[in-house]
Backbone as CSV, one residue per row, in Angstrom:
resi,resn,N_x,N_y,N_z,CA_x,CA_y,CA_z,C_x,C_y,C_z
1,MET,3.023,-33.794,-11.398,2.204,-32.795,-11.135,2.556,-32.031,-10.094
2,THR,2.783,-30.266,-10.614,3.262,-29.578,-9.821,2.269,-29.348,-8.032
3,LYS,3.271,-29.300,-6.929,2.630,-29.421,-5.750,3.027,-27.945,-5.114
4,VAL,2.827,-27.314,-4.334,2.908,-26.024,-3.185,2.436,-26.591,-1.438
5,ARG,3.020,-25.785,-0.704,2.449,-25.337,0.230,1.261,-25.292,0.437
6,VAL,0.606,-25.738,1.577,-1.017,-24.844,1.367,-0.784,-23.404,1.636
7,ASN,-0.130,-23.073,2.512,-0.287,-21.612,2.862,-0.049,-20.927,1.807
8,LYS,1.442,-21.028,0.766,1.838,-20.540,-0.240,0.566,-20.638,-1.189
9,TYR,-0.538,-22.279,-1.539,-1.814,-21.907,-2.936,-2.993,-20.495,-1.884
10,PHE,-2.622,-20.181,-0.741,-3.514,-19.619,-0.392,-2.897,-18.008,-1.128
11,THR,-2.036,-17.574,-0.926,-1.289,-16.312,-1.409,-1.184,-16.396,-2.963
12,GLU,-1.137,-17.633,-3.710,-1.266,-17.612,-5.122,-3.028,-17.435,-5.557
13,GLN,-3.755,-18.033,-4.406,-5.192,-17.468,-5.781,-5.369,-16.063,-4.751
14,GLY,-4.272,-15.082,-3.768,-5.211,-13.979,-3.885,-6.194,-14.080,-2.685
15,PHE,-6.121,-14.702,-1.761,-6.977,-14.827,-0.579,-6.275,-14.484,0.488
16,CYS,-4.907,-14.771,1.018,-4.638,-13.913,2.621,-3.145,-14.406,2.436
17,SER,-2.260,-13.769,3.173,-0.904,-13.871,3.541,-0.945,-15.703,3.947
18,ARG,0.397,-15.789,3.995,0.677,-17.495,4.369,0.292,-17.283,6.357
19,ARG,0.951,-16.373,6.886,0.675,-16.029,8.020,-0.435,-16.374,8.236
20,ALA,-1.567,-15.940,7.908,-3.371,-15.746,7.562,-3.615,-17.340,7.685
21,ALA,-2.948,-17.782,6.836,-2.889,-19.154,5.874,-2.934,-20.345,7.491
22,ASP,-2.008,-19.679,7.653,-1.318,-21.077,8.798,-2.281,-20.960,9.782
23,LEU,-2.635,-19.516,10.236,-3.948,-19.945,11.999,-4.584,-20.189,11.200
24,MET,-5.056,-20.210,10.048,-6.580,-20.706,9.576,-6.368,-22.758,9.792
25,ILE,-5.291,-22.873,9.365,-4.976,-24.369,9.631,-4.917,-24.684,10.629
26,GLU,-4.482,-23.882,11.951,-3.991,-24.301,12.973,-5.405,-24.029,13.679
27,GLU,-6.278,-23.451,13.224,-7.775,-23.446,14.427,-8.430,-24.963,13.055
28,GLY,-7.902,-25.630,12.211,-8.824,-26.693,11.788,-10.131,-25.784,10.778
29,ARG,-9.618,-25.157,10.144,-10.504,-24.748,9.664,-10.358,-24.886,7.841
30,VAL,-9.166,-25.334,7.845,-8.947,-25.556,5.966,-8.910,-26.854,5.793
31,ARG,-9.196,-27.627,4.959,-9.643,-28.910,4.282,-8.972,-28.994,3.225
32,ILE,-8.340,-30.255,2.748,-7.863,-30.813,1.356,-8.629,-32.039,1.195
33,ASN,-9.453,-32.382,-0.068,-9.860,-33.333,-0.391,-10.829,-33.685,0.807
34,GLY,-11.493,-32.536,1.565,-12.361,-33.535,2.700,-11.388,-33.612,4.057
35,ARG,-9.601,-33.707,4.010,-9.022,-34.157,4.843,-8.858,-32.857,5.783
36,VAL,-8.904,-32.605,7.143,-8.368,-31.689,7.713,-7.379,-31.300,7.638
37,ALA,-6.837,-30.462,7.245,-5.152,-29.650,6.719,-4.407,-29.405,7.838
38,VAL,-3.114,-29.642,7.747,-2.220,-29.712,8.974,-0.832,-29.091,7.986
39,LEU,-0.344,-28.110,9.051,0.746,-27.434,8.460,1.738,-27.848,7.651
40,GLY,2.614,-27.811,6.515,3.155,-28.166,5.513,2.725,-29.014,4.453
41,ASP,1.220,-29.217,4.582,0.631,-29.923,3.837,1.294,-29.672,2.102
42,GLN,0.303,-30.233,1.338,1.078,-30.071,-0.178,-0.045,-29.942,-0.957
43,VAL,-0.515,-28.925,-1.716,-1.555,-29.040,-2.564,-1.188,-29.225,-3.694
44,ALA,-2.003,-30.001,-4.749,-1.498,-30.086,-6.132,-2.738,-29.579,-7.020
45,ASP,-2.594,-28.902,-8.415,-3.653,-28.303,-8.975,-5.059,-28.911,-8.672
46,ASP,-5.328,-29.758,-8.786,-6.764,-30.661,-9.150,-7.461,-30.912,-7.732
47,ASP,-6.277,-30.717,-6.538,-7.080,-30.786,-5.165,-7.933,-29.612,-4.654
48,VAL,-9.072,-29.958,-3.733,-9.953,-29.139,-3.895,-9.607,-28.610,-2.360
49,VAL,-9.443,-27.605,-2.055,-8.995,-26.667,-0.402,-10.431,-25.838,-0.117
50,THR,-10.370,-26.294,0.937,-12.108,-25.322,1.547,-11.657,-24.676,2.825
51,VAL,-12.253,-23.679,2.631,-12.291,-23.396,4.767,-13.443,-23.018,5.014
52,ASP,-13.598,-23.657,6.531,-14.905,-23.103,7.107,-16.428,-23.900,5.988
53,GLY,-15.670,-24.845,4.898,-16.350,-25.641,3.978,-16.833,-25.288,2.843
54,CYS,-16.407,-23.995,3.184,-16.246,-23.531,1.385,-15.182,-23.578,0.309
55,ALA,-15.335,-23.769,-0.447,-14.146,-23.950,-1.267,-13.826,-22.485,-1.850
56,VAL,-12.216,-23.139,-1.984,-11.010,-21.679,-1.989,-11.180,-21.801,-3.550
57,LYS,-11.461,-20.161,-4.168,-11.699,-20.496,-5.569,-10.900,-19.103,-5.674
58,SER,-10.314,-18.789,-6.902,-9.101,-18.033,-7.490,-9.647,-17.165,-7.583
59,ARG,-9.276,-15.592,-7.114,-10.002,-14.380,-7.386,-9.919,-14.178,-9.395
60,PRO,-10.577,-12.957,-9.467,-10.153,-12.408,-10.846,-8.793,-11.839,-10.940
61,HIS,-8.328,-11.911,-12.472,-6.529,-11.430,-11.955,-6.777,-10.057,-11.614
62,VAL,-5.840,-10.050,-10.858,-5.789,-8.504,-10.348,-4.600,-7.588,-10.276
63,VAL,-4.547,-6.258,-10.531,-3.464,-5.330,-10.815,-3.012,-4.835,-10.078
64,TYR,-1.739,-4.897,-9.611,-0.976,-4.343,-8.782,0.338,-3.150,-9.372
65,LEU,0.060,-2.147,-9.622,0.863,-1.538,-10.417,1.589,-0.373,-9.771
66,ALA,3.159,0.217,-10.035,3.870,0.910,-8.959,3.855,2.045,-10.520
67,TYR,3.950,3.191,-10.379,3.655,4.610,-11.064,4.615,5.732,-10.530
68,HIS,5.814,6.317,-11.641,5.846,7.304,-11.120,5.430,8.152,-11.997
69,LYS,4.311,9.225,-10.972,3.452,10.245,-11.729,4.643,11.110,-12.099
70,PRO,4.603,12.267,-12.911,4.863,13.301,-13.227,3.849,13.897,-12.642
71,VAL,4.852,15.779,-12.644,4.257,16.847,-12.125,3.204,17.077,-13.182
72,GLY,2.034,17.482,-12.770,1.116,17.888,-13.967,0.178,16.842,-13.923
73,VAL,0.396,15.840,-13.516,-0.785,14.852,-13.687,-1.679,14.604,-12.488
74,THR,-3.032,14.806,-12.789,-4.411,14.784,-11.865,-4.709,13.396,-11.085
75,CYS,-4.645,13.125,-9.847,-5.024,11.571,-9.886,-6.482,11.596,-9.277
76,THR,-6.995,11.703,-10.608,-8.881,11.066,-10.885,-8.572,10.072,-11.489
77,THR,-9.909,9.092,-11.425,-10.511,8.185,-12.512,-11.587,9.371,-13.655
78,GLU,-11.943,10.824,-12.720,-12.787,11.385,-14.105,-11.690,11.545,-15.821
79,LEU,-12.644,10.777,-16.523,-11.759,10.730,-17.703,-11.843,12.296,-18.298
80,HIS,-12.931,13.107,-17.787,-13.172,14.346,-18.669,-11.837,15.313,-18.332
81,VAL,-11.227,14.894,-16.955,-10.293,15.943,-16.539,-8.980,15.913,-17.435
82,GLU,-8.379,16.737,-17.911,-7.517,16.537,-18.753,-6.341,16.043,-17.652
83,GLY,-5.475,15.551,-18.269,-4.573,15.541,-17.733,-4.399,13.968,-16.355
84,ASN,-5.292,13.230,-16.423,-5.934,12.425,-15.385,-4.900,11.266,-15.439
85,ILE,-5.031,10.616,-14.449,-4.340,9.688,-14.015,-3.917,8.815,-14.818
86,LEU,-5.307,7.999,-15.058,-5.614,7.215,-15.973,-5.092,7.091,-17.771
87,GLN,-5.510,8.291,-17.902,-4.704,8.351,-19.062,-3.298,8.261,-19.588
88,ALA,-3.003,8.821,-18.776,-1.237,9.041,-18.474,-0.566,7.658,-18.232
89,VAL,-1.506,6.521,-17.047,-0.794,5.115,-17.656,-1.383,4.571,-18.549
90,GLY,-2.311,5.059,-19.162,-2.756,3.935,-20.674,-2.758,2.533,-20.292
91,TYR,-3.263,1.952,-19.124,-3.604,0.450,-18.815,-4.860,-0.090,-19.703
92,PRO,-4.338,-1.200,-20.172,-5.948,-1.510,-20.777,-6.841,-2.260,-20.013
93,GLU,-6.714,-2.280,-18.834,-8.021,-2.377,-17.936,-8.532,-1.496,-17.062
94,ARG,-9.763,-1.677,-16.798,-9.690,-0.273,-15.763,-9.187,-0.697,-14.157
95,ILE,-8.360,0.210,-13.852,-7.551,0.243,-12.301,-7.931,1.967,-12.055
96,PHE,-7.381,2.368,-10.656,-7.686,3.394,-9.800,-6.341,3.560,-9.014
97,PRO,-6.269,4.755,-8.867,-5.004,5.216,-7.831,-5.452,4.833,-6.545
98,VAL,-4.524,4.305,-5.514,-4.655,3.759,-4.247,-4.420,5.519,-3.453
99,GLY,-4.967,6.236,-2.654,-4.815,7.839,-2.542,-4.486,8.343,-3.895
100,ARG,-3.824,9.615,-3.370,-3.364,10.457,-4.265,-1.858,11.236,-3.972
101,LEU,-1.681,12.178,-4.990,-0.425,13.190,-4.832,-1.083,14.484,-5.740
102,ASP,-0.612,15.420,-4.940,-0.964,16.652,-5.443,-0.393,16.708,-7.025
103,LYS,-1.125,17.889,-8.104,-1.305,17.459,-9.017,0.172,17.745,-9.563
104,ASP,0.929,19.263,-8.547,2.458,19.546,-8.368,3.753,18.654,-7.806
105,SER,3.163,18.054,-7.265,3.709,16.746,-6.850,4.260,15.700,-7.530
106,SER,5.015,14.913,-7.506,5.800,13.538,-8.169,5.972,12.439,-7.337
107,GLY,6.305,11.604,-8.270,6.701,10.603,-7.527,5.854,9.106,-7.605
108,LEU,6.173,8.394,-6.405,5.280,6.926,-6.752,3.933,7.128,-5.723
109,ILE,3.210,6.195,-6.829,1.647,6.027,-6.565,1.473,4.862,-6.877
110,LEU,0.336,4.389,-5.872,0.201,2.804,-6.470,-1.648,2.392,-7.249
111,LEU,-1.450,1.678,-8.206,-2.844,1.583,-9.270,-2.939,0.568,-9.025
112,THR,-4.463,-0.069,-9.183,-4.721,-1.519,-8.862,-6.163,-1.540,-9.006
113,ASN,-7.173,-2.812,-9.358,-8.256,-3.068,-9.665,-8.626,-3.661,-8.181
114,ASP,-8.024,-3.702,-7.013,-8.320,-4.209,-6.211,-8.817,-3.412,-5.114
115,GLY,-10.354,-3.248,-4.752,-10.515,-2.177,-3.828,-11.023,-2.720,-2.642
116,ASP,-10.280,-3.710,-2.061,-10.339,-4.560,-1.068,-9.194,-3.761,0.021
117,ILE,-8.399,-3.618,-0.629,-6.775,-2.815,-0.222,-6.862,-1.757,0.205
118,VAL,-7.484,-0.735,-0.303,-7.863,0.583,-0.648,-7.433,0.905,0.923
119,ASN,-8.411,0.851,1.364,-8.802,1.394,2.529,-7.398,0.709,3.837
120,LEU,-7.327,-0.220,3.944,-6.201,-0.739,4.421,-4.579,-0.105,4.280
121,ILE,-4.694,0.282,2.824,-3.247,0.842,2.808,-3.371,2.670,3.730
122,LEU,-4.820,3.306,2.936,-4.471,4.490,3.142,-5.154,5.180,4.728
123,ARG,-5.883,4.194,5.164,-6.587,4.652,6.520,-5.066,4.418,7.915
124,ALA,-4.492,5.663,8.220,-3.703,6.367,9.009,-3.549,5.462,10.255
125,GLU,-4.815,5.197,11.027,-4.467,3.974,12.271,-3.634,2.906,12.034
126,PHE,-3.663,2.268,10.230,-3.199,1.028,10.241,-1.076,1.071,10.185
127,GLY,-1.052,2.678,10.332,0.541,2.735,10.567,1.658,2.703,9.023
128,HIS,0.800,2.411,7.735,1.380,2.354,6.738,2.022,3.709,6.724
129,GLU,3.717,2.974,6.196,4.560,4.515,6.339,4.305,4.934,4.867
130,ARG,4.737,6.213,4.345,5.162,6.840,3.114,6.197,7.570,3.437
131,GLU,7.022,7.827,2.369,8.957,8.406,2.197,8.615,9.484,1.090
132,TYR,8.955,11.093,1.331,9.036,11.594,0.700,10.597,12.277,0.530
133,MET,10.725,12.863,-0.564,12.152,13.790,-0.675,11.256,15.387,-1.191
134,VAL,11.860,16.294,-0.109,11.185,17.484,0.280,12.449,18.327,-0.487
135,THR,12.040,19.404,-1.156,13.381,20.322,-1.329,12.499,21.535,-1.042
136,LEU,13.062,22.334,0.123,12.567,24.281,0.183,13.205,25.126,-0.374
137,ASP,12.449,26.353,-0.381,12.926,27.622,-0.764,14.409,27.872,-0.495
138,ARG,14.851,27.940,0.760,15.538,28.321,1.594,16.404,27.194,2.672
139,PRO,17.369,27.408,3.270,17.957,26.469,3.588,17.222,26.479,5.504
140,TYR,17.014,25.468,5.627,16.542,25.249,7.059,17.168,24.684,8.409
141,SER,17.150,24.787,9.346,17.562,24.525,10.654,17.230,23.190,11.412
142,PRO,18.145,22.856,12.470,17.239,21.507,12.964,16.368,21.685,13.178
143,THR,16.147,22.726,13.988,15.023,23.002,14.832,13.509,23.118,14.056
144,PHE,14.090,23.450,12.664,12.753,23.020,11.327,11.854,21.660,11.884
145,LEU,13.301,20.732,11.378,13.316,19.465,11.140,12.377,18.994,12.582
146,ARG,13.162,19.302,14.310,12.172,19.171,14.856,10.938,19.439,15.173
147,CYS,10.214,20.579,14.925,9.403,21.556,14.758,8.404,20.216,13.877
148,VAL,8.775,19.465,13.016,8.083,18.237,11.938,7.933,17.569,12.389
149,GLU,8.981,17.136,12.895,8.776,15.338,13.782,7.513,16.125,14.412
150,GLN,7.269,16.094,15.596,7.112,16.954,16.378,5.358,17.316,16.121
151,GLY,5.210,17.467,15.248,3.820,17.933,14.880,3.895,19.235,14.989
152,VAL,2.999,19.824,13.916,2.901,21.074,13.415,1.479,21.386,13.308
153,LEU,0.479,22.470,13.627,-0.728,22.345,13.515,-1.110,23.324,12.249
154,VAL,-2.278,22.248,11.058,-2.516,22.821,9.727,-3.999,22.445,10.121
155,GLN,-4.653,23.807,9.485,-5.520,24.303,9.860,-6.766,23.809,11.028
156,GLY,-6.154,23.941,11.934,-6.740,23.779,13.078,-5.830,22.494,13.915
157,THR,-5.352,21.293,13.621,-4.902,20.539,13.737,-3.747,19.896,13.773
158,LYS,-3.106,19.022,14.753,-1.652,18.519,14.805,-1.518,17.934,13.915
159,THR,-0.770,17.851,13.345,-0.005,16.210,12.029,0.232,15.438,13.581
160,ARG,0.105,14.248,12.851,1.215,13.164,14.033,2.218,13.402,14.043
161,LEU,3.128,12.921,15.018,4.528,12.618,15.190,4.913,12.183,13.619
162,CYS,6.257,11.868,12.824,6.746,11.707,11.825,7.901,11.905,11.816
163,ARG,8.920,10.760,11.287,10.530,11.157,11.414,10.614,11.802,10.062
164,THR,12.116,12.355,9.865,12.653,13.497,9.172,13.873,12.763,8.626
165,ALA,14.901,13.275,7.797,16.162,12.677,7.668,17.000,14.145,6.834
166,ARG,17.930,14.431,7.632,18.494,15.806,6.529,19.249,15.283,5.519
167,VAL,19.048,15.748,4.179,19.583,14.708,3.072,20.623,16.296,2.544
168,GLY,19.954,17.248,2.924,21.154,18.277,2.356,20.452,19.547,2.687
169,VAL,21.246,20.786,2.412,21.143,22.532,2.735,19.179,22.718,2.675
170,LEU,18.766,22.094,1.043,17.681,22.528,1.239,16.482,21.285,1.207
171,THR,17.258,20.004,1.213,16.437,18.658,1.259,16.046,18.231,1.987
172,PHE,15.539,17.053,2.852,15.163,16.902,3.604,14.229,15.105,3.162
173,ARG,14.191,14.432,4.076,13.288,13.253,3.622,12.320,12.911,5.244
174,ILE,10.635,13.163,4.365,10.205,12.396,5.591,9.029,11.653,5.495
175,MET,9.078,10.925,6.279,7.886,9.324,6.679,6.949,10.099,7.672
176,LEU,6.307,9.881,6.905,4.515,9.664,7.641,3.569,8.820,6.867
177,THR,2.873,8.623,8.075,1.802,7.183,8.204,0.631,7.848,8.062
178,GLU,-0.032,9.331,8.105,-0.952,10.031,7.318,-0.762,10.879,6.437
179,GLY,-1.904,11.278,5.840,-2.243,11.900,4.753,-2.667,12.791,4.279
180,ARG,-3.012,13.842,4.946,-4.087,15.134,5.138,-3.876,15.521,3.583
181,ASN,-4.622,16.131,3.153,-4.506,17.061,1.579,-3.359,17.940,2.104
182,ARG,-2.246,17.829,0.645,-1.174,18.942,0.535,0.032,18.970,2.028
183,GLN,-0.370,17.866,3.062,-0.068,17.817,4.409,1.327,18.574,4.296
184,ILE,2.223,18.287,3.264,3.831,18.435,3.611,4.008,19.847,3.774
185,ARG,3.501,20.252,2.507,3.430,21.551,1.547,2.734,22.539,2.898
186,ARG,1.706,22.461,3.484,1.158,23.102,4.515,2.113,23.220,6.166
187,MET,2.416,21.804,6.452,3.529,22.101,7.355,4.831,22.804,7.192
188,CYS,5.011,22.641,6.112,6.492,23.495,5.602,6.239,25.126,5.498
189,SER,5.067,25.239,5.132,4.251,26.946,4.860,3.598,27.053,6.775
190,ALA,3.469,26.862,7.481,3.153,26.847,8.682,4.134,27.191,9.444
191,LEU,5.785,26.943,9.096,6.671,26.809,9.900,7.694,28.003,8.831
192,GLY,7.510,28.513,7.793,7.402,29.840,6.949,8.492,29.235,6.403
193,TYR,8.051,28.189,5.172,9.070,27.397,4.225,8.296,27.659,3.041
194,ARG,7.993,27.200,1.712,7.622,26.780,0.507,8.901,25.679,-0.228
195,VAL,7.803,24.815,-0.081,8.312,23.228,-0.618,8.007,23.884,-2.586
196,VAL,9.050,23.530,-3.121,9.470,23.633,-4.532,9.480,22.593,-5.112
197,ARG,9.633,21.589,-4.359,9.835,20.216,-5.169,9.835,19.036,-4.177
198,LEU,8.602,18.242,-5.051,8.162,17.175,-3.712,8.010,15.837,-4.218
199,VAL,8.735,14.502,-3.616,8.828,13.295,-4.688,8.584,12.781,-3.782
200,ARG,7.187,11.644,-3.900,7.747,10.519,-2.714,8.187,9.456,-3.554
201,VAL,9.021,8.667,-2.391,9.780,7.575,-2.908,9.814,6.654,-2.470
202,ARG,8.722,6.287,-1.790,8.212,4.222,-1.005,6.885,4.968,-0.297
203,ILE,6.290,3.577,-0.445,4.797,4.142,0.089,4.821,2.234,0.700
204,MET,4.758,2.069,2.220,5.404,1.060,2.961,6.781,0.225,2.377
205,HIS,6.676,-1.026,1.586,7.794,-1.434,1.407,8.333,-1.144,-0.093
206,ILE,7.249,-0.526,-0.837,7.720,-0.456,-2.206,8.208,0.710,-2.472
207,ARG,9.119,0.598,-3.598,10.169,2.192,-3.777,10.138,2.608,-5.014
208,LEU,9.869,3.519,-5.050,10.134,4.600,-6.630,11.500,3.813,-6.992
209,ASP,12.844,3.480,-6.440,13.848,3.507,-7.018,14.441,4.245,-8.303
210,ASP,14.929,3.097,-9.417,14.818,3.990,-10.809,14.159,4.259,-11.582
211,LEU,12.656,3.965,-11.487,11.671,3.638,-12.016,11.241,5.220,-13.229
212,PRO,11.757,5.370,-13.971,11.483,6.335,-14.866,10.197,7.029,-14.413
213,VAL,9.985,8.823,-14.665,9.158,9.251,-14.672,8.053,8.918,-15.960
214,GLY,7.121,8.709,-15.505,6.081,8.804,-16.100,5.836,7.372,-17.166
215,LYS,6.119,6.190,-16.109,6.150,4.931,-16.058,5.976,4.348,-15.295
216,TRP,5.388,3.036,-15.705,4.978,2.110,-14.274,5.440,0.836,-14.393
217,ARG,5.026,0.124,-13.434,5.780,-1.374,-13.679,4.865,-2.089,-12.813
218,GLU,4.911,-3.547,-13.108,3.748,-4.507,-11.927,5.005,-4.698,-11.488
219,LEU,3.921,-4.721,-9.586,4.766,-5.458,-8.367,5.667,-6.836,-8.751
220,THR,6.367,-6.871,-8.085,6.681,-7.842,-8.079,6.413,-9.320,-7.404
221,PRO,6.382,-10.398,-7.486,5.713,-11.662,-6.826,6.218,-11.301,-4.882
222,LYS,6.931,-11.280,-4.602,7.641,-10.974,-3.650,6.884,-9.102,-2.679
223,GLU,6.908,-8.529,-4.009,6.454,-6.891,-3.003,4.259,-7.438,-3.042
224,GLN,3.880,-8.230,-4.184,2.515,-8.167,-4.077,2.046,-9.230,-2.656
225,GLU,2.985,-10.220,-2.577,2.974,-10.771,-1.446,2.866,-10.481,-0.063
226,LYS,4.141,-9.196,0.089,4.175,-8.748,1.454,3.050,-7.329,1.356
227,LEU,2.531,-7.190,0.542,1.399,-6.191,0.657,0.153,-6.941,1.118
228,ILE,0.109,-8.229,0.182,-1.517,-8.817,1.067,-1.231,-9.315,2.416
229,ALA,0.359,-9.654,3.029,0.818,-9.847,4.282,0.166,-8.343,4.978
230,ALA,0.739,-7.663,4.456,0.275,-6.013,5.366,-1.098,-5.687,5.597
231,VAL,-1.851,-5.787,4.794,-3.009,-5.496,4.359,-4.107,-6.238,5.199
232,GLY,-3.842,-7.906,5.035,-4.697,-9.041,5.786,-4.520,-9.192,7.709
233,LEU,-2.767,-8.361,7.774,-2.994,-8.527,9.156,-2.992,-6.637,9.812
234,ALA,-3.717,-6.113,8.988,-3.630,-4.552,9.788,-4.857,-4.061,10.442
235,GLU,-6.048,-5.401,10.882,-7.150,-5.006,11.423,-7.031,-5.283,13.283
236,ASP,-5.734,-5.852,13.773,-5.979,-5.933,14.952,-6.124,-4.855,15.900
237,THR,-6.457,-5.158,16.969,-6.504,-3.909,18.005,-5.771,-3.852,19.339
238,GLY,-4.986,-4.662,19.139,-3.775,-4.957,20.196,-2.420,-5.248,19.045
239,GLU,-1.461,-5.481,18.430,-0.549,-4.855,18.098,-0.659,-4.358,16.992
240,GLY,-1.775,-3.981,16.085,-1.888,-3.136,14.890,-1.881,-4.510,14.018
241,ARG,-2.084,-5.992,14.301,-1.974,-6.643,13.394,-3.215,-7.880,14.360
242,ALA,-3.895,-8.579,13.083,-4.803,-10.130,13.524,-4.415,-10.755,11.902
243,SER,-5.150,-12.012,12.077,-5.237,-13.453,11.325,-6.122,-12.848,10.027
244,ALA,-6.479,-12.712,9.497,-7.533,-12.297,8.124,-8.042,-13.639,8.396
245,ARG,-9.786,-13.484,8.364,-10.338,-14.252,8.144,-11.356,-14.731,7.366
246,PRO,-12.139,-15.272,6.598,-13.399,-15.126,5.609,-14.303,-13.990,5.994
247,GLY,-14.510,-13.207,5.092,-15.163,-12.131,5.495,-14.758,-10.667,6.049
248,ARG,-13.636,-11.060,6.078,-12.920,-9.777,6.596,-11.666,-9.261,5.250
249,ALA,-11.477,-8.463,5.477,-10.239,-8.016,4.601,-9.370,-8.980,4.355
250,GLY,-8.467,-9.144,3.129,-7.451,-9.688,2.679,-7.938,-11.549,2.718
251,VAL,-9.220,-12.011,2.996,-9.418,-12.901,2.707,-10.518,-13.143,1.873
252,LYS,-10.649,-13.989,1.128,-12.427,-14.243,0.308,-12.544,-15.674,0.185
253,VAL,-13.913,-16.242,0.646,-13.945,-17.304,0.563,-15.070,-17.234,-0.530
254,ALA,-15.375,-17.964,-1.610,-16.359,-17.972,-2.285,-17.127,-19.691,-2.340
255,SER,-18.358,-19.309,-2.655,-18.894,-20.696,-2.112,-19.147,-21.356,-3.656
């Protein structure tokens, strides 16, 4: 009979991260077959695990996809829109994109059927970073990058501080924690440059790497676990992290 640590059991059921599970165990809220669980306990398939008296049940099959969106594909779930992302991906189950990429941009976008994580990934105050490779229409100076990092006035509001890295005469990387509509293009335009190519290469810990244009892959178990951990710990008002609890994002308890 296969057994796993109780904190891993929670992640396998899609309830919360291991850290969040450990915190609930330490608080005495988790029981295994009626006995109060302790850190390091093992759980078998036929064991009954409860949190606050409610049985932990597995969630429906959750899908997390990484997709290399081509230029020309529109990030909409409206099927009547020509070139919509759902038709482009062609996944057999109902999924939706997490955020968007402009039609004229390409690169990494996540798709899922898990509505619980979407806002926690997208909301800027949680500080989840996205990284882009940007190519301009003409050479730029170090001053340009400093201006971008310090914030640019776009539509009456200054953009947040960000990080950049020089790649070449025309190309640079930019790491953002906010995602306004066409933000990078508008930042560059405000400084007198035009973006000729924009590719998103990373969302949080998930990287585009060598995924071919127009192809998708499922997130690895490690990527999924890290994603669940990130959104499950995203609500803290102190250091930006908190334990996930039943009734809060990252944890589901079914009665």
